[in-house]
N, C-alpha and C positions, 0 to 999 in steps of 0.2 A: 339366532337365539342368543340371548344374553346369558353369560355365565355368572356365577356367584360374585365375582369381583366387579361386575358391571351392574349389580343390582337385580339380576335375574335369579332363577332357581338353579338347582344343580343340573349339570349336564346329564342327560339320560341316555344318550346314544354316542357311540364312538364313530368317528368319520369313516373308518374302514376296518375290516377284519384283521389286517396286519398290525393294528394298534394293540391287539391283545395277545402278545407273545410273551412267553416266560423268559427268564434270564438265559436259557440255553437255546433260544431261537425257535421253540416249539409253540404252537397255538395252545392256549389254555382250553381246558374242557369245561363244559357246563353240565352239571348233574341235576336233573329235575325229576322228582322232588329231591331236595337236599337231604343229606344224612345228618347234618349238625343243627337240627331244629330250625330250618329255614326253608323257604319255598324253592331255593336252588343253591347249589354250591358251585364255586369256581375253583378249579383245581389244576395243578401242574403235576405231571407224572415224574418230574425230576429230570436230571441230566440224561438218563437212559430212555426217556419218553415211554416207559412201560410201567404198568401198575405195580405197586410194591417197591421194595428196594430199601437200601440203607445209605446213610451219608448223603452225597449229592444226588443219588438215585431215588431217594425217599420222596413219596408223594407229599404235596403241600396243598392243603384245602382251606378255603376261606368261606 
C-alpha cells in the first residue's frame, strides 16, 4: 500500500499491535463508542496503567 508521501492515501492499519504502545511501554486502550464526541477514543492510562490518577499517572484520551 502506498503511503501519503508516495501519492497514496493515509495508512489505515498498523503493522503489529506492538506499534501502539504509550510512552511508558503499555498498550493504548480503545474505547468504543468514544466519550469525546467520536466513534472511538484512544487512551493511555498513564504511567501507572490504571484508570484515573494525577501527573504522570493521569489518563490521556484522544
